[in-house]
TORPA-4810 file (N, C-alpha, C, O; in nm, 3 decimals):
<nodes>
NODE_1_16.426_10.503_-2.593_16.533_10.560_-2.569_16.655_10.420_-2.589_16.641_10.315_-2.527_M
NODE_2_16.757_10.443_-2.674_16.824_10.326_-2.636_16.904_10.326_-2.569_16.971_10.430_-2.569_P
NODE_3_16.927_10.262_-2.515_17.048_10.324_-2.406_17.217_10.285_-2.475_17.234_10.188_-2.550_E
NODE_4_17.316_10.368_-2.438_17.466_10.352_-2.462_17.529_10.179_-2.470_17.451_10.102_-2.413_S
NODE_5_17.573_10.154_-2.492_17.646_10.028_-2.475_17.746_9.985_-2.356_17.757_9.871_-2.309_P
NODE_6_17.840_10.140_-2.305_17.922_10.122_-2.227_17.851_10.229_-2.077_17.921_10.296_-2.001_G
NODE_7_17.762_10.222_-2.073_17.694_10.333_-1.952_17.579_10.215_-1.917_17.514_10.161_-2.006_K
NODE_8_17.558_10.170_-1.719_17.455_10.100_-1.700_17.363_10.168_-1.686_17.356_10.290_-1.698_P
NODE_9_17.265_10.079_-1.653_17.136_10.174_-1.653_17.105_10.192_-1.516_17.144_10.128_-1.418_A
NODE_10_17.023_10.298_-1.527_16.975_10.374_-1.342_16.883_10.267_-1.248_16.783_10.198_-1.269_P
NODE_11_16.963_10.290_-1.145_16.874_10.176_-1.042_16.783_10.240_-1.065_16.781_10.338_-1.138_L
NODE_12_16.643_10.167_-0.971_16.530_10.230_-0.918_16.548_10.293_-0.789_16.662_10.287_-0.744_P
NODE_13_16.476_10.342_-0.733_16.474_10.466_-0.634_16.428_10.288_-0.525_16.372_10.184_-0.562_P
NODE_14_16.485_10.331_-0.391_16.482_10.254_-0.316_16.339_10.267_-0.187_16.274_10.368_-0.163_L
NODE_15_16.327_10.163_-0.139_16.160_10.137_-0.163_16.186_10.041_-0.009_16.269_9.950_-0.013_R
NODE_16_16.120_10.067_0.102_16.178_10.042_0.205_16.026_10.040_0.271_15.952_10.134_0.298_L
NODE_17_15.998_9.828_0.295_15.889_9.808_0.406_15.846_9.858_0.493_15.893_9.970_0.516_T
NODE_18_15.752_9.813_0.574_15.682_9.861_0.671_15.829_9.815_0.786_15.896_9.877_0.869_R
NODE_19_15.825_9.690_0.737_15.934_9.632_0.802_16.068_9.690_0.861_16.110_9.728_0.971_R
NODE_20_16.117_9.678_0.724_16.230_9.770_0.688_16.232_9.921_0.784_16.336_9.940_0.845_G
NODE_21_16.129_10.018_0.797_16.098_10.109_0.849_16.090_10.058_0.984_16.131_10.130_1.075_K
NODE_22_16.056_9.972_1.004_16.098_9.950_1.180_16.170_9.908_1.269_16.181_9.920_1.391_V
NODE_23_16.246_9.823_1.132_16.463_9.849_1.180_16.486_9.945_1.159_16.551_9.982_1.257_V
NODE_24_16.477_10.050_1.068_16.562_10.133_1.063_16.536_10.213_1.159_16.643_10.267_1.189_L
NODE_25_16.433_10.259_1.239_16.405_10.371_1.323_16.385_10.255_1.415_16.490_10.250_1.478_I
NODE_26_16.337_10.196_1.440_16.271_10.113_1.586_16.392_10.104_1.675_16.418_10.160_1.782_G
NODE_27_16.435_10.048_1.629_16.580_9.943_1.683_16.653_10.057_1.752_16.665_10.055_1.874_I
NODE_28_16.713_10.179_1.661_16.767_10.229_1.713_16.723_10.332_1.847_16.797_10.387_1.929_P
NODE_29_16.598_10.334_1.836_16.529_10.419_1.926_16.498_10.357_2.046_16.481_10.411_2.155_L
NODE_30_16.490_10.167_2.000_16.485_10.148_2.121_16.587_10.073_2.225_16.563_10.008_2.327_V
NODE_31_16.745_10.117_2.143_16.881_10.092_2.196_16.960_10.236_2.251_17.073_10.247_2.298_L
NODE_32_16.860_10.338_2.227_16.839_10.495_2.274_16.789_10.480_2.420_16.827_10.496_2.536_L
NODE_33_16.696_10.446_2.357_16.615_10.460_2.487_16.665_10.394_2.663_16.648_10.440_2.776_A
NODE_34_16.746_10.237_2.599_16.776_10.191_2.713_16.892_10.248_2.776_16.911_10.275_2.895_A
NODE_35_17.005_10.267_2.626_17.124_10.378_2.762_17.086_10.515_2.780_17.176_10.594_2.809_L
NODE_36_16.980_10.554_2.769_16.920_10.687_2.864_16.880_10.591_2.956_16.960_10.594_3.049_L
NODE_37_16.795_10.508_2.973_16.752_10.480_3.153_16.875_10.407_3.205_16.892_10.393_3.326_L
NODE_38_16.949_10.368_3.130_17.131_10.329_3.192_17.164_10.461_3.331_17.171_10.491_3.450_S
NODE_39_17.175_10.503_3.169_17.269_10.652_3.273_17.128_10.719_3.329_17.167_10.783_3.426_L
NODE_40_17.029_10.731_3.321_16.977_10.817_3.434_16.954_10.714_3.598_16.917_10.764_3.704_A
NODE_41_16.988_10.554_3.575_16.981_10.480_3.691_17.097_10.467_3.765_17.106_10.403_3.870_G
NODE_42_17.235_10.559_3.679_17.330_10.564_3.748_17.331_10.692_3.784_17.380_10.704_3.896_F
NODE_43_17.304_10.776_3.745_17.338_10.932_3.794_17.238_10.943_3.915_17.254_11.030_4.001_F
NODE_44_17.126_10.846_3.921_17.029_10.899_4.047_17.036_10.802_4.148_16.941_10.778_4.223_N
NODE_45_17.170_10.731_4.154_17.175_10.608_4.258_17.232_10.685_4.382_17.320_10.767_4.410_S
NODE_46_17.108_10.595_4.453_17.152_10.637_4.582_17.219_10.591_4.707_17.201_10.625_4.823_P
NODE_47_17.287_10.521_4.663_17.412_10.422_4.686_17.517_10.494_4.743_17.619_10.499_4.673_A
NODE_48_17.519_10.548_4.846_17.690_10.617_4.865_17.712_10.562_5.038_17.639_10.514_5.125_K
NODE_49_17.857_10.602_5.028_17.922_10.515_5.198_17.817_10.605_5.282_17.732_10.549_5.351_A
NODE_50_17.826_10.748_5.274_17.829_10.802_5.418_17.841_10.986_5.299_17.899_11.016_5.194_S
NODE_51_17.747_11.063_5.397_17.774_11.221_5.329_17.934_11.267_5.403_18.019_11.348_5.365_D
NODE_52_17.928_11.185_5.511_18.055_11.299_5.627_18.101_11.213_5.670_18.010_11.139_5.708_A
NODE_53_18.285_11.132_5.710_18.356_11.119_5.728_18.311_11.084_5.898_18.368_10.985_5.944_P
NODE_54_18.212_11.159_5.994_18.209_11.157_6.100_18.082_11.059_6.081_18.081_10.999_6.188_E
NODE_55_17.999_11.020_6.021_17.860_10.925_6.003_17.911_10.796_5.966_17.834_10.702_5.946_D
NODE_56_18.088_10.781_5.951_18.112_10.618_5.911_18.111_10.551_6.055_18.091_10.615_6.159_L
NODE_57_18.133_10.429_6.050_18.158_10.339_6.168_18.197_10.203_6.152_18.161_10.127_6.062_S
NODE_58_18.280_10.176_6.255_18.424_10.065_6.190_18.294_9.945_6.262_18.229_9.973_6.362_V
NODE_59_18.286_9.862_6.214_18.214_9.768_6.249_18.296_9.665_6.372_18.390_9.593_6.340_T
NODE_60_18.250_9.673_6.492_18.324_9.594_6.632_18.362_9.444_6.487_18.294_9.431_6.386_P
NODE_61_18.505_9.339_6.532_18.475_9.204_6.505_18.542_9.160_6.631_18.518_9.203_6.743_T
NODE_62_18.614_9.084_6.604_18.611_8.959_6.675_18.755_8.843_6.557_18.700_8.804_6.454_V
NODE_63_18.823_8.822_6.562_18.870_8.718_6.541_18.857_8.554_6.606_18.879_8.514_6.721_T
NODE_64_18.797_8.451_6.441_18.766_8.355_6.522_18.779_8.253_6.478_18.683_8.225_6.407_V
NODE_65_18.872_8.155_6.485_18.984_8.047_6.427_18.882_7.963_6.409_18.786_7.977_6.485_T
NODE_66_18.877_7.846_6.297_18.730_7.730_6.251_18.800_7.582_6.241_18.867_7.529_6.152_V
NODE_67_18.746_7.524_6.408_18.788_7.442_6.385_18.698_7.309_6.326_18.580_7.306_6.289_Q
NODE_68_18.791_7.213_6.330_18.748_7.088_6.256_18.584_7.067_6.252_18.548_7.080_6.369_P
NODE_69_18.508_7.049_6.198_18.376_7.013_6.172_18.303_7.148_6.210_18.204_7.112_6.274_G
NODE_70_18.303_7.266_6.203_18.258_7.353_6.238_18.214_7.445_6.093_18.273_7.440_5.985_E
NODE_71_18.099_7.525_6.124_18.046_7.552_5.996_18.018_7.705_6.069_18.005_7.736_6.187_S
NODE_72_18.015_7.797_5.924_18.005_7.933_5.914_17.798_7.951_6.041_17.753_8.042_6.111_L
NODE_73_17.747_7.814_6.006_17.612_7.880_6.052_17.680_7.829_6.223_17.661_7.925_6.297_W
NODE_74_17.741_7.724_6.292_17.752_7.723_6.387_17.800_7.834_6.480_17.757_7.868_6.591_A
NODE_75_17.949_7.902_6.368_17.973_8.018_6.435_17.937_8.146_6.440_17.996_8.235_6.502_I
NODE_76_17.818_8.158_6.360_17.719_8.238_6.432_17.654_8.252_6.488_17.644_8.370_6.522_A
NODE_77_17.589_8.189_6.526_17.529_8.066_6.653_17.587_8.109_6.813_17.556_8.153_6.924_G
NODE_78_17.694_8.059_6.732_17.793_8.095_6.917_17.802_8.228_6.943_17.780_8.283_7.052_T
NODE_79_17.856_8.310_6.780_17.926_8.467_6.852_17.810_8.557_6.865_17.812_8.659_6.934_V
NODE_80_17.697_8.510_6.790_17.572_8.611_6.841_17.451_8.539_6.823_17.414_8.501_6.712_A
NODE_81_17.391_8.519_6.921_17.288_8.410_6.930_17.166_8.479_6.935_17.057_8.424_6.951_P
NODE_82_17.185_8.616_6.921_17.048_8.675_6.981_16.974_8.717_6.814_16.855_8.742_6.796_G
NODE_83_17.084_8.714_6.705_17.022_8.736_6.596_17.034_8.626_6.506_17.086_8.516_6.526_R
NODE_84_16.980_8.669_6.411_16.936_8.559_6.299_17.026_8.567_6.225_17.070_8.661_6.159_D
NODE_85_17.077_8.396_6.243_17.237_8.338_6.150_17.226_8.367_6.014_17.331_8.383_5.952_A
NODE_86_17.123_8.377_5.957_17.136_8.391_5.847_17.226_8.593_5.798_17.315_8.608_5.715_R
NODE_87_17.179_8.676_5.858_17.234_8.729_5.897_17.389_8.800_5.930_17.472_8.874_5.878_D
NODE_88_17.367_8.715_6.063_17.535_8.683_6.049_17.600_8.604_5.958_17.713_8.651_5.948_V
NODE_89_17.591_8.527_5.901_17.602_8.476_5.805_17.709_8.579_5.731_17.829_8.604_5.728_I
NODE_90_17.588_8.617_5.674_17.600_8.694_5.569_17.714_8.829_5.554_17.757_8.874_5.447_A
NODE_91_17.746_8.876_5.683_17.806_8.952_5.781_17.976_8.870_5.764_18.076_8.931_5.725_D
NODE_92_17.976_8.756_5.793_18.086_8.722_5.767_18.174_8.727_5.652_18.292_8.757_5.635_I
NODE_93_18.042_8.671_5.551_18.121_8.611_5.398_18.157_8.767_5.368_18.270_8.800_5.331_V
NODE_94_18.059_8.855_5.385_18.118_8.988_5.314_18.238_9.084_5.410_18.297_9.181_5.362_Q
NODE_95_18.260_9.029_5.566_18.362_9.155_5.581_18.541_9.004_5.515_18.636_9.055_5.455_L
NODE_96_18.542_8.928_5.528_18.621_8.784_5.490_18.603_8.807_5.325_18.722_8.829_5.304_N
NODE_97_18.556_8.815_5.224_18.576_8.846_5.121_18.505_8.694_5.089_18.527_8.665_4.971_N
NODE_98_18.452_8.624_5.136_18.471_8.477_5.078_18.407_8.454_4.984_18.324_8.536_4.944_L
NODE_99_18.426_8.355_4.932_18.410_8.359_4.765_18.234_8.264_4.707_18.169_8.274_4.602_P
NODE_100_18.203_8.146_4.882_18.165_8.080_4.920_18.119_8.057_5.077_18.176_8.097_5.179_A
NODE_101_17.987_7.973_5.060_18.005_7.940_5.219_18.114_7.832_5.281_18.089_7.760_5.377_G
NODE_102_18.225_7.835_5.217_18.270_7.717_5.296_18.363_7.793_5.371_18.384_7.913_5.354_A
NODE_103_18.434_7.701_5.478_18.503_7.745_5.544_18.610_7.587_5.563_18.573_7.470_5.552_V
NODE_104_18.765_7.644_5.600_18.840_7.543_5.628_18.873_7.534_5.757_18.875_7.637_5.825_L
NODE_105_18.911_7.390_5.824_18.985_7.429_5.950_19.098_7.500_5.985_19.189_7.480_5.905_P
NODE_106_19.133_7.593_6.095_19.261_7.688_6.119_19.224_7.809_6.015_19.311_7.886_5.975_G
NODE_107_19.090_7.819_5.975_19.132_7.956_5.908_19.037_8.071_6.000_18.934_8.050_6.064_Q
NODE_108_19.112_8.195_5.981_19.090_8.299_6.035_18.953_8.361_5.991_18.920_8.342_5.874_Q
NODE_109_18.875_8.429_6.067_18.722_8.455_5.983_18.823_8.618_6.133_18.908_8.625_6.221_L
NODE_110_18.735_8.694_6.065_18.651_8.838_6.130_18.531_8.733_6.162_18.502_8.622_6.118_Y
NODE_111_18.467_8.830_6.269_18.355_8.763_6.328_18.283_8.905_6.343_18.351_8.964_6.426_V
NODE_112_18.180_8.986_6.303_18.109_9.102_6.364_18.033_9.042_6.502_17.958_8.945_6.513_P
NODE_113_18.100_9.175_6.640_18.042_9.139_6.742_17.913_9.231_6.760_17.878_9.249_6.876_T
NODE_114_17.843_9.289_6.664_17.710_9.387_6.724_17.591_9.313_6.698_17.481_9.359_6.729_R
</nodes>
């Protein structure tokens, strides 16, 4: 059958290879599964400050001025000799919002006393 000069030839039907089917179906499924797992983790997170205001407690602290040559390790050993210094240092860093473990002479720090 001769084709008319102004009419384009019909395109053959689209065929997908096995790899094309995996890409077309598999990647959206993996992304959906990752999204569902993220949401499940978000909604099932056990982290919360407290159920009631009565359960909240204030961390007892003292204010310490950093002396020249003094480090967080020395401050932690002086203030809480019975505790592990690493735990005390972690508490000091958290209480004072320190970006690093370095302190400067004259800096005022809140140090836990418990």
